[in-house]
C-alpha positions in Angstrom: 115.5 96.0 114.7 114.0 98.9 113.2 110.0 97.4 113.7 111.6 96.2 117.3 112.6 99.3 118.9 109.1 101.1 117.3 107.4 98.5 119.4 108.9 99.3 122.8 108.0 103.1 122.3 104.6 101.6 121.3 104.5 99.8 125.2 106.1 103.3 126.4 102.4 102.6 129.0 103.8 99.5 130.2 107.0 100.9 130.7 105.7 103.7 132.8 103.7 101.4 134.8 106.5 99.3 135.9 108.4 102.3 136.5 106.2 103.6 139.1 105.1 100.4 140.3 109.0 99.4 141.0 109.5 102.8 142.7 106.1 102.0 145.0 107.3 98.6 145.5 110.5 99.5 146.9 109.6 100.8 150.5 105.5 100.1 150.6 105.5 98.1 153.9 108.3 100.3 155.7 106.9 103.1 158.2 108.4 106.3 156.6 107.4 105.0 153.2 109.5 107.5 150.2 111.3 109.1 152.9 113.5 106.6 153.0 114.9 107.9 149.2 116.4 110.4 150.9 117.1 109.1 154.5 119.6 106.1 152.7 122.0 107.7 151.2 122.1 110.2 154.2 122.6 107.1 156.6 125.5 105.8 154.2 127.2 108.8 153.9 127.4 109.5 158.0 128.0 105.7 158.6 131.3 106.1 156.1 132.3 109.1 157.6 132.5 108.3 160.9 134.7 104.7 159.5 137.0 106.9 157.5 137.3 110.3 159.7 136.2 109.3 162.8 137.8 105.4 163.4 141.0 105.7 160.4 141.2 109.5 161.0 141.5 110.2 156.8 139.6 112.5 154.8 140.2 116.0 153.3 138.7 118.9 153.2 135.3 118.5 152.5 135.2 115.1 152.6 131.5 114.6 153.9 130.3 116.2 150.6 133.0 114.1 148.6 131.6 111.6 150.1 127.8 112.4 150.1 128.6 112.6 146.1 129.9 109.5 145.8 127.1 107.6 147.9 124.7 108.6 145.8 126.3 108.0 142.7 127.5 104.6 143.6 123.7 103.7 145.5 122.3 104.2 141.8 124.7 102.0 140.2 124.6 99.5 142.7 120.9 99.0 143.0 120.2 99.6 139.3 122.4 96.4 138.1 121.4 94.5 141.0 117.8 95.0 140.0 118.3 94.1 136.6 119.9 91.4 136.9 116.7 89.8 138.0 114.2 91.7 136.0 113.5 89.2 133.6 113.1 86.5 136.1 110.6 88.7 138.2 108.5 89.0 135.3 108.4 85.5 133.9 104.6 85.1 134.4 103.9 88.2 131.9 106.8 87.0 129.4 105.1 83.4 128.8 101.9 85.2 128.5 102.4 88.2 126.5 103.9 88.6 123.5 106.1 91.9 124.0 110.0 93.0 123.9 111.9 91.8 126.7 114.1 94.3 126.8 111.7 96.6 128.7 111.7 95.2 131.7 115.6 95.7 133.0 115.5 99.1 131.6 112.4 100.0 134.1 114.9 98.8 136.3 117.1 101.0 135.7 115.2 104.2 134.9 113.5 103.6 138.0 116.5 104.2 140.0 117.2 107.5 138.2 114.6 108.9 140.0 115.4 107.6 143.0 119.4 109.2 142.5 117.3 112.6 141.5 116.0 112.7 145.3 119.9 112.0 146.2 120.9 115.1 144.7 118.6 116.8 147.1 120.4 115.2 149.9 123.9 116.3 148.3 121.9 120.0 148.1 121.6 120.0 151.5 125.3 119.1 151.9 126.8 121.5 149.6 125.1 124.1 151.8 126.2 123.4 155.0 129.6 122.9 154.1 129.4 126.2 151.8 130.3 124.6 148.8 129.1 126.6 146.1 128.9 124.9 142.7 130.4 127.3 139.8 129.0 127.4 136.0 130.2 123.9 135.2 127.3 122.5 137.0 125.3 123.0 133.7 127.5 119.7 132.8 125.9 117.8 135.5 123.0 116.7 133.0 125.4 115.0 130.9 127.5 113.6 133.8 123.8 111.5 134.4 123.2 110.9 131.2 126.8 109.1 130.5 125.9 107.0 133.6 122.3 106.4 132.4 123.9 105.0 129.1 126.3 103.0 131.1 124.2 101.4 133.6 121.0 100.8 130.9 124.1 98.4 128.7 125.2 96.7 131.9 121.8 96.1 132.4 120.3 95.0 129.1 123.5 92.4 129.3 123.3 90.9 133.0 119.6 90.4 132.6 119.8 88.2 129.3 122.6 86.3 131.1 120.8 85.5 134.4 118.0 83.7 132.7 120.2 81.0 131.7 122.8 81.5 134.5 120.9 81.8 137.7 123.7 81.9 139.9 124.4 85.3 138.2 122.7 87.3 140.5 124.6 85.6 143.6 127.7 86.3 142.0 126.9 90.1 141.6 126.7 90.6 145.1 130.1 90.2 145.7 131.6 91.6 142.2 129.6 94.9 143.0 131.2 95.0 146.1 135.0 94.5 144.7 134.2 97.1 142.5 132.7 99.4 144.9 136.2 99.5 147.0 138.2 99.4 143.1 136.2 102.8 142.6 136.7 106.2 144.6 133.7 105.7 146.3 134.9 106.7 149.7 138.2 107.3 149.3 139.7 110.2 147.7 141.6 108.3 144.8 141.3 104.1 145.4 143.8 102.8 147.9 144.7 100.1 145.3 148.3 99.1 145.4 151.0 101.1 142.7 151.1 97.5 140.4 147.1 97.5 140.7 146.4 101.2 139.6 145.4 99.8 135.9 142.2 99.0 137.8 141.2 102.3 138.4 142.5 104.1 135.3 140.3 101.6 133.4 137.2 101.5 135.5 134.2 103.8 133.8 132.7 104.2 137.2 136.0 106.0 138.5 135.5 108.8 136.0 132.0 108.9 136.8 132.3 109.8 140.1 134.8 112.2 139.4 132.6 113.7 137.0 130.0 114.7 139.7 132.6 116.0 141.8 134.4 118.2 139.3 130.8 120.0 138.4 129.6 119.9 142.0 132.1 120.3 144.4 135.7 121.2 142.8 134.4 124.0 140.3 136.0 122.6 137.3 135.4 120.9 134.2 134.7 117.1 134.0 137.0 114.9 131.9 134.6 115.8 128.7 136.9 113.4 126.6 136.8 110.5 128.5 133.1 110.5 129.4 132.2 111.0 126.0 134.3 107.8 124.8 132.1 105.9 127.9 128.9 107.4 126.5 129.4 106.7 123.4 130.3 103.0 124.0 127.5 102.6 126.3 125.3 104.0 123.6 126.7 101.6 120.9 126.5 98.4 123.4 122.5 99.6 123.8 122.6 99.2 120.6 124.3 96.1 120.2 122.1 94.2 122.9 118.7 95.4 121.6 119.6 93.8 118.3 121.0 90.8 120.2 117.4 90.7 122.1 115.9 91.3 118.9 117.5 88.3 117.1 117.3 85.9 120.8 114.4 86.7 122.7 112.7 83.4 121.3 115.4 81.5 123.8 114.4 83.5 126.6 110.7 81.8 126.6 112.4 78.5 126.0 114.6 78.9 129.1 112.1 80.3 131.5 
């Protein structure tokens, strides 16, 4: 496994290249180009603000800030998982011709969407200024929350990418699952609107704690739930290492399936 990890690091140039090319390919044929990195979370927040506040008459104080934080964080999660599920299949021609660690491909998708998320933080900062929400010193925990989400998405991305090679319907099913996960998470609602008997779904939902972590440090001026977030990060890191070991032992099956 050590040799496998060492080989991943020796391919860092490929990792960087695939990340850059993936970012360029997202909006290469659009008129606004990279401006979509800022415009996309902004438009998403405005649409849900209209739905929740104007149409349904809900939403509390500084709900627009609450909403844009949820949108930006969820955009990273949904896009990274969706792209990671197709990563190995997308680069099947390269994989069949060149011997290299296959985990590189789903990892590049997660890392690429991290850059999109960082641009989304600019939109969040604009909303904080407009609504005069001043983050307190707890904002120093922001990199910690980001790291937890990164590890969490890396673990999911590696898992779904491998399974998708053998079960091609996973990517189709994933869209419906992500939609269900979206509404089971406090992305656009202040706390999920799940019935009392289904509150356990939110209790065991890692994204709920990650979203609340962002809001705690950026919006509410309070300490995030360090204990739960640390547990999510530690379990995700353990899952990543386990999946690296699994890839190392089973990559030959990927070649056969492709």
